[in-house]
C-alpha positions as CSV (number, residue, x, y, z in Angstrom):
1,X,0.0,0.0,0.0
2,X,1.4,3.4,-1.1
3,X,-0.5,6.3,0.3
4,X,-1.3,9.3,-2.0
5,X,1.3,12.1,-1.7
6,X,-1.2,14.5,-0.2
7,X,-1.7,12.2,2.7
8,X,1.8,11.3,3.4
9,X,2.2,13.9,6.2
10,X,-0.7,12.1,8.0
11,X,0.9,8.6,8.0
12,X,0.9,7.4,11.6
13,X,3.0,4.8,13.3
14,X,-0.1,2.6,13.4
15,X,-0.3,2.8,9.6
16,X,3.3,1.6,9.4
17,X,2.8,-1.2,11.9
18,X,-0.2,-2.6,10.0
19,X,1.5,-2.4,6.6
20,X,4.6,-4.1,8.0
21,X,2.6,-6.8,9.8
22,X,3.8,-5.9,13.3
23,X,2.4,-4.3,16.4
24,X,2.5,-0.5,16.9
25,X,4.8,-1.1,19.9
26,X,7.3,-3.1,17.7
27,X,7.3,-0.3,15.1
28,X,8.0,2.2,17.9
29,X,10.9,0.1,19.1
30,X,12.4,0.1,15.6
31,X,12.2,3.9,15.4
32,X,13.9,4.2,18.8
33,X,16.7,1.8,17.7
34,X,15.8,-0.8,20.4
35,X,18.0,-3.9,20.4
36,X,14.9,-6.0,21.2
37,X,13.8,-6.2,17.6
38,X,15.2,-8.9,15.3
39,X,17.1,-7.9,12.2
40,X,14.5,-9.2,9.8
41,X,11.7,-7.3,11.6
42,X,13.8,-4.1,11.8
43,X,14.5,-4.3,8.1
44,X,10.9,-4.9,7.2
45,X,9.7,-1.9,9.3
46,X,12.4,0.4,8.1
47,X,11.5,-0.4,4.4
48,X,7.8,0.3,5.3
49,X,8.7,3.6,6.9
50,X,10.5,4.6,3.8
51,X,7.8,3.5,1.4
52,X,5.0,5.2,3.2
53,X,7.0,8.4,3.8
54,X,6.5,8.3,7.6
55,X,8.0,11.4,9.3
56,X,9.1,11.1,12.9
57,X,7.5,13.9,14.9
58,X,10.2,15.0,17.3
59,X,7.8,17.4,19.1
60,X,5.4,14.6,19.9
61,X,8.3,12.4,20.9
62,X,9.4,15.0,23.4
63,X,5.8,15.1,24.8
64,X,5.8,11.3,25.0
65,X,9.2,11.4,26.8
66,X,7.5,13.5,29.5
67,X,5.1,10.7,30.2
68,X,5.4,8.5,33.3
69,X,5.5,5.4,31.1
70,X,3.1,3.8,33.6
71,X,-0.4,2.3,33.1
72,X,-2.9,1.8,35.9
73,X,-4.7,-1.6,35.8
74,X,-7.7,-2.1,38.1
75,X,-9.4,-5.4,38.5
76,X,-12.2,-6.5,40.8
77,X,-10.9,-9.8,42.2
78,X,-7.3,-10.7,42.7
79,X,-8.3,-14.2,43.9
80,X,-9.5,-15.3,40.5
81,X,-6.7,-16.9,38.4
82,X,-8.4,-15.6,35.3
83,X,-7.3,-12.1,36.1
84,X,-3.7,-13.2,36.5
85,X,-3.6,-14.5,32.9
86,X,-5.2,-11.3,31.6
87,X,-2.6,-9.2,33.5
88,X,0.2,-11.3,32.0
89,X,-1.1,-10.4,28.5
90,X,-1.3,-6.7,29.4
91,X,2.2,-6.6,30.8
92,X,3.7,-8.5,27.8
93,X,2.3,-5.9,25.4
94,X,3.2,-2.8,27.6
95,X,6.7,-4.1,28.2
96,X,7.4,-4.0,24.5
97,X,6.5,-0.3,24.7
98,X,8.8,0.2,27.8
99,X,5.8,0.8,30.0
100,X,5.1,-0.7,33.4
101,X,1.8,-1.6,35.2
102,X,0.5,-0.3,38.5
103,X,-2.0,-2.9,39.6
104,X,-4.8,-2.4,42.1
105,X,-7.8,-4.5,43.3
106,X,-11.2,-2.7,43.6
107,X,-12.8,-5.6,45.4
108,X,-16.0,-4.9,43.4
109,X,-16.4,-1.6,45.2
110,X,-17.1,1.5,43.1
111,X,-16.0,3.7,46.0
112,X,-12.6,2.0,46.2
113,X,-12.3,2.0,42.5
114,X,-12.9,5.8,42.5
115,X,-10.2,6.2,45.2
116,X,-7.8,4.1,43.2
117,X,-8.3,6.1,40.1
118,X,-7.7,9.3,41.9
119,X,-4.5,8.0,43.4
120,X,-3.3,6.7,40.0
121,X,-4.0,10.1,38.5
122,X,-2.0,11.7,41.2
123,X,0.9,9.4,40.3
124,X,0.6,10.5,36.7
125,X,-0.3,7.3,34.9
126,X,-0.5,7.7,31.1
127,X,-3.7,5.7,30.9
128,X,-6.0,3.1,32.6
129,X,-7.2,-0.4,31.8
130,X,-10.2,-1.1,34.0
131,X,-12.4,-4.1,34.6
132,X,-15.2,-2.0,36.1
133,X,-16.5,-2.9,39.5
134,X,-20.2,-4.0,39.6
135,X,-22.4,-0.9,39.8
136,X,-20.0,1.3,37.8
137,X,-21.9,3.6,35.3
138,X,-20.9,5.4,32.2
139,X,-20.0,8.5,34.2
140,X,-16.6,6.8,34.6
141,X,-16.0,7.2,30.9
142,X,-17.2,10.8,30.9
143,X,-14.9,11.7,33.7
144,X,-11.9,10.1,32.0
145,X,-12.6,12.1,28.9
146,X,-12.8,15.3,30.9
147,X,-9.4,14.5,32.5
148,X,-7.9,13.6,29.1
149,X,-7.0,10.3,30.5
150,X,-7.2,7.3,28.1
151,X,-9.2,4.5,29.5
152,X,-9.8,1.0,28.1
153,X,-12.6,-1.2,29.5
154,X,-11.6,-4.9,29.8
155,X,-13.8,-7.9,30.3
156,X,-16.8,-5.8,31.3
157,X,-18.1,-2.6,29.8
158,X,-20.3,0.2,31.1
159,X,-21.2,1.4,27.6
160,X,-21.5,-0.4,24.3
161,X,-21.1,2.8,22.3
162,X,-18.6,4.9,24.2
163,X,-14.9,4.1,24.9
164,X,-12.5,1.4,23.9
165,X,-13.3,-2.2,25.1
166,X,-11.6,-5.6,24.9
167,X,-13.6,-8.6,26.1
168,X,-14.7,-12.1,25.3
169,X,-17.7,-13.5,23.3
170,X,-19.6,-14.5,26.4
171,X,-22.9,-15.1,24.5
172,X,-21.2,-17.3,22.0
173,X,-19.3,-19.2,24.6
174,X,-22.5,-20.1,26.6
175,X,-24.2,-21.2,23.4
176,X,-21.3,-23.5,22.6
177,X,-21.6,-25.0,26.1
178,X,-25.4,-25.6,25.7
179,X,-24.9,-27.1,22.2
180,X,-22.3,-29.5,23.5
181,X,-24.6,-30.8,26.3
182,X,-27.5,-31.0,24.0
183,X,-25.5,-33.1,21.6
184,X,-24.7,-35.5,24.4
185,X,-28.4,-35.9,25.1
186,X,-29.0,-33.5,28.0
187,X,-32.3,-31.7,28.1
188,X,-32.5,-30.6,31.7
189,X,-29.5,-28.2,31.9
190,X,-28.9,-25.7,34.8
191,X,-26.9,-22.5,34.8
192,X,-25.0,-21.5,38.0
193,X,-24.9,-17.7,37.6
194,X,-23.1,-15.1,39.6
195,X,-24.9,-12.9,42.1
196,X,-23.1,-9.7,41.1
197,X,-24.7,-7.8,38.1
198,X,-22.4,-6.5,35.4
199,X,-22.1,-6.8,31.6
200,X,-20.3,-10.1,31.6
201,X,-22.9,-11.6,33.9
202,X,-25.9,-10.5,31.9
203,X,-24.2,-11.6,28.6
204,X,-23.5,-15.0,30.0
205,X,-27.1,-15.4,31.1
206,X,-28.4,-14.2,27.8
207,X,-26.1,-16.7,26.0
208,X,-27.4,-19.6,28.1
209,X,-31.0,-18.7,27.5
210,X,-30.4,-18.1,23.8
211,X,-28.7,-21.5,23.5
212,X,-31.5,-23.3,25.3
213,X,-34.1,-21.6,23.2
214,X,-32.3,-22.6,20.0
215,X,-32.9,-26.2,21.0
216,X,-36.4,-25.7,22.2
217,X,-35.5,-26.1,25.8
218,X,-36.6,-24.1,28.9
219,X,-33.8,-21.8,30.1
220,X,-35.3,-21.3,33.6
221,X,-33.0,-23.6,35.6
222,X,-30.9,-20.7,36.8
223,X,-29.3,-20.8,40.3
224,X,-27.7,-17.5,41.4
225,X,-24.8,-17.9,43.9
226,X,-21.8,-16.0,45.1
227,X,-18.8,-16.8,42.8
228,X,-16.9,-18.9,45.4
229,X,-15.9,-22.5,45.5
230,X,-17.7,-23.0,48.9
231,X,-21.0,-21.7,47.4
232,X,-20.6,-24.0,44.5
233,X,-19.9,-27.0,46.8
234,X,-23.2,-26.2,48.6
235,X,-25.0,-25.9,45.3
236,X,-24.2,-29.5,44.4
237,X,-26.8,-30.8,46.8
238,X,-29.5,-28.4,45.4
239,X,-28.9,-29.8,41.9
240,X,-29.8,-33.3,43.1
241,X,-33.1,-32.3,44.7
242,X,-36.6,-32.9,43.4
243,X,-38.2,-35.5,41.2
244,X,-36.9,-33.9,37.9
245,X,-33.4,-32.6,38.7
246,X,-31.0,-31.4,36.0
247,X,-28.5,-33.8,34.5
248,X,-25.9,-31.2,33.7
249,X,-24.9,-27.7,34.7
250,X,-23.0,-24.9,33.1
251,X,-21.1,-22.7,35.5
252,X,-20.4,-18.9,35.4
253,X,-16.7,-19.6,35.6
254,X,-14.2,-22.3,36.5
255,X,-14.1,-21.2,40.1
256,X,-17.7,-22.3,40.4
257,X,-17.1,-25.4,38.1
258,X,-14.3,-26.6,40.3
259,X,-16.3,-26.1,43.5
260,X,-19.3,-27.9,42.0
261,X,-17.2,-30.9,41.0
262,X,-15.8,-31.0,44.6
263,X,-19.3,-30.8,46.0
264,X,-20.4,-33.7,43.9
265,X,-17.4,-35.8,44.9
266,X,-18.4,-35.3,48.6
267,X,-21.9,-36.5,47.7
268,X,-20.6,-39.6,46.0
269,X,-21.7,-38.3,42.6
270,X,-19.3,-39.1,39.8
271,X,-18.8,-36.0,37.5
272,X,-18.8,-37.0,33.9
273,X,-20.9,-40.1,34.5
274,X,-23.6,-39.3,36.9
275,X,-23.7,-35.5,36.2
276,X,-22.0,-33.3,33.6
277,X,-20.3,-30.0,34.4
278,X,-18.9,-27.3,32.2
279,X,-16.9,-24.3,33.5
280,X,-16.1,-21.0,31.8
281,X,-12.7,-19.3,31.2
282,X,-10.5,-22.5,31.0
283,X,-8.0,-21.6,33.7
284,X,-5.0,-23.9,34.1
285,X,-6.6,-25.6,37.2
286,X,-9.3,-27.0,34.9
287,X,-6.8,-29.4,33.5
288,X,-5.3,-30.4,36.8
289,X,-8.4,-31.8,38.7
290,X,-9.8,-35.3,38.2
291,X,-12.0,-35.6,36.3
292,X,-10.6,-32.8,34.2
293,X,-13.1,-30.0,33.8
294,X,-14.6,-29.2,30.4
295,X,-14.5,-25.5,30.0
296,X,-15.2,-22.6,27.6
297,X,-11.8,-21.0,26.9
298,X,-12.1,-17.2,26.9
299,X,-8.4,-16.5,26.4
300,X,-7.7,-13.9,29.1
301,X,-4.1,-13.4,27.9
302,X,-5.4,-12.4,24.4
303,X,-7.9,-10.0,26.0
304,X,-5.1,-8.5,28.1
305,X,-3.0,-8.0,25.0
306,X,-5.9,-6.5,23.1
307,X,-6.7,-4.1,25.9
308,X,-3.1,-3.0,26.1
309,X,-2.9,-2.6,22.4
310,X,-6.0,-0.4,22.4
311,X,-4.5,1.8,25.0
312,X,-1.3,2.2,23.1
313,X,-3.2,3.1,20.0
314,X,-5.2,5.6,21.9
315,X,-2.0,7.2,23.3
316,X,-0.7,7.4,19.7
317,X,-4.0,8.8,18.3
318,X,-6.2,10.3,21.0
319,X,-8.9,11.4,18.5
320,X,-9.6,8.1,16.8
321,X,-13.0,6.5,17.0
322,X,-13.7,4.0,19.8
323,X,-12.8,0.4,19.1
324,X,-14.1,-2.9,20.4
325,X,-12.1,-6.2,20.3
326,X,-14.2,-9.3,21.0
327,X,-12.0,-12.4,21.4
328,X,-13.8,-15.6,20.2
329,X,-14.3,-18.5,22.7
330,X,-13.7,-22.2,22.2
331,X,-15.1,-25.2,24.1
332,X,-12.3,-27.4,25.5
333,X,-13.7,-30.9,26.0
334,X,-12.3,-32.9,28.9
335,X,-13.7,-35.6,31.2
336,X,-16.5,-33.8,33.1
337,X,-19.2,-34.3,30.5
338,X,-21.0,-37.4,29.3
339,X,-24.4,-38.6,28.2
340,X,-27.2,-38.4,30.8
341,X,-27.8,-41.6,32.8
342,X,-31.5,-41.0,32.9
343,X,-34.0,-40.6,30.1
344,X,-34.7,-36.9,29.5
345,X,-37.8,-35.5,28.0
C-alpha cells in the first residue's frame, strides 16, 4: 500500500505497523533503535517507513518522553486466576513499549475504584485499563474524557457505544456449552450464575437462554450464587433435589465449576458419568483436577494483549473512533461431561 502524496504527512505509526505486519509497539521500538527487535523485523519496518513516507514527529516524541510510562490496571478480584492471565497479557504488550503496570484491586467496590483512580491520576499514569466494578456507570468514561486520561474497558463494559473495550464473546461461549450438552443428550440443563450484576454476567445469562431456546428447551433452571468454591460446593446438593433434577450444569466460571465438582465428589456423585459439568474461562486448574473440567476458553491473555494494544493506539492517536475487540471463545472438551444416565424429556 502506497498512500497518496497529499496524505503522506498524515501517515501514523499505526499505519506503518499494520503495513509491516507488526504491532505498533514493535514499530515504535524500531524507530527508537531498540536492540529488542530482530534484524528481519527491523529491516521490514524500516522499508515500510521509507515506502509510506513516515516522518518522525520530534515534538510529539518530546511530549511522550515527558510521560510517566506507567499504566494503571484495576481489576475487581485478585483471587480469580483468570485475572492473573489477563494481567500477563497486558504486561507483555506494555513491556514492549517500555511501560510498566501499576496494579490495584477494587474488590467490586465502586467507592474503592474511584479512590484508586484518583491515586493513579496523582501518580501521573498515562492511561488506565479497568475491569469496572459492579455498579459502575458510564460516568466513569465521561470523567476520564474530561481528564484527558485514556481508559480502556476490559472484560466488562459500562457502555457499548462509548470508549474502547476488549472482552470475550460470552454469549457465543455459553451457546457453545449448551450445544455440547444437548449433543450428548442432555435436556435438563442448569446454569450457575453469579450474584453480582455487570455486563459479563448479563451476557453469559443471555447466551445460556439463547442456547436453550435454539434447542427448544426451557432456560429457567438458573441458580444464582456467590462466585466462590464454597458456594458451588453447597449448590451440588441443590442440583440433586426434586423429582426432575437437571442432569448437567454450566457454571459462570471455572471457580464455580471446580467447586461444584468438589461438592459432587463429597456426595458420591461421579462427575462425567452421573452428572455433567462445564466451566467457563479455562483456567489452568481446569486441566489439573480429576476428572478434568470441560470449560469454555475465553483467552484472558489475548484479552489483556488486546486491551493494552487499544490503550497504546489511543495514546498514539487520541482522537480516533472508539474500538471494540471481542475475542472468540472455544469449548475445550475434557472428562467432566458425558451422556445423561436417565431418560430426559
